[in-house]
C-alpha positions, 0 to 999 in steps of 0.5 A: 234191475239191470246188471249194467246200472241202477236204472231199469233199461227198456226198449220200445217194442215198436222198433223191432219187426217180426211180431210181439213174441219174437220182439220180447225174446229179442229184448230179453236176450239183449239184456233189457229189463223192460219194454214199452208197449203199444197196441198195433196190428202186430202187437198186443190187443185187449183180447191177447192181454193174458197171453202177453202177460204170460209171455212177459213173465216167461221172458222176465220182462216188465212194462215200462209204460203203456202207450199211447193216449194222443190228442187227449188234452184240450179236446174240443166238445165233439172229441172230448167225450170219445177221447175220455172213453178211449183214455179209460180203455187204455188205462184198463188195458194197462192194468191188464198188462200190469203196466204201472205207467201210461204215456199221454202225449201232449196234443198235436191236434189243431183244435186243441183248446189250451184252457182245457188242458189242465182240467183234462190232465187232472181228470186222467191223473185221477182216473189213473190213480183209481187204478194205481197207475202213473201218467207220464206226460210227454211234450213233443216238438209237434204238439199244439200246446205244451210242446216244450219240457218247461211248458209241460212241467208247468202244467204238471205243477199246476195240476199238482197230482203225485201220480202225474210226471214227465216223459222225456223224449230226447228226440223231440227236445232237440228236434224242437231246437231246445237244450238241456236247460229245459230241465232247469228247476224240474225235480228229477223224481218227477221225470218218470221215464227217459226215451233216447234216440238220435238223428243223422248228421247233415240230413233233413227230412220233410217233417218232424213227425215223419222223421220221428216215426221213420228215421231216428237213429240209435243214441250216440249215432247222430248229431244230437248233443244227448250227453248234455241231458244225460250228464245232467240227469246223471249228476242229479241222481236220476234212478228211473227207467231209461231206454231206446225209442228209435223208430227206423224203417230200416231197423224194423226190416232187420232181425229183431235180435240184431237190432235189440243187441245194437240198441243195448250196446248204444244205451250202455255206451251213452248212459253207463259208459 
């Protein structure tokens, strides 16, 4: 547990350049307890899982969540089978990496079939439970269905599985024109993790998706009223993981140690205060 607060503090490792090992060292040096992991060209793959577990142990870091199962819920007939195979592979990889949670992003595929979403989320919750995993369902401003926190929460309620909860990406809440009222009626214990970032004042980008992947700012450095959500979470006793997920090409080009330290400073400023 972080010395700063009761919440585990995490960093999304894709924010940092220089390779996975260097990124883990930078995250730990900055004081983070946990990291979000996702396979990539310079990140962990299935064959490197034992080495990555050893690296995590050496840095005394845990895995907040393993990402990402995308365009899974509501898949059409042609994609449903392959997406379930992909989901099983991701769940098994999470077990190898000792991650307790897998992140599922609400589908952004144009062929998403809303009537299938609940069934798909129930299926993956059952598969995750067999592996002693939780599923964090993340609504995004680009999702075809369940693009808002309230709609995603209604899905979680209908599915009614104890290991299924929400991931709150603050960027997508505000990029979608929503407010802290989206959290009304959601038990804080069903929020499995909170990802923080911000957006520059007076700057517009081509699409929300492009902005989310390349132009986010550290929390507190932009125009989003993130304290409105953080104050609510704080008042309701949120004790789960909270961290920084601020994808930005300029930050990835800088030394990982510098970016990790700045991310921790921003997190302390907006959450611990």
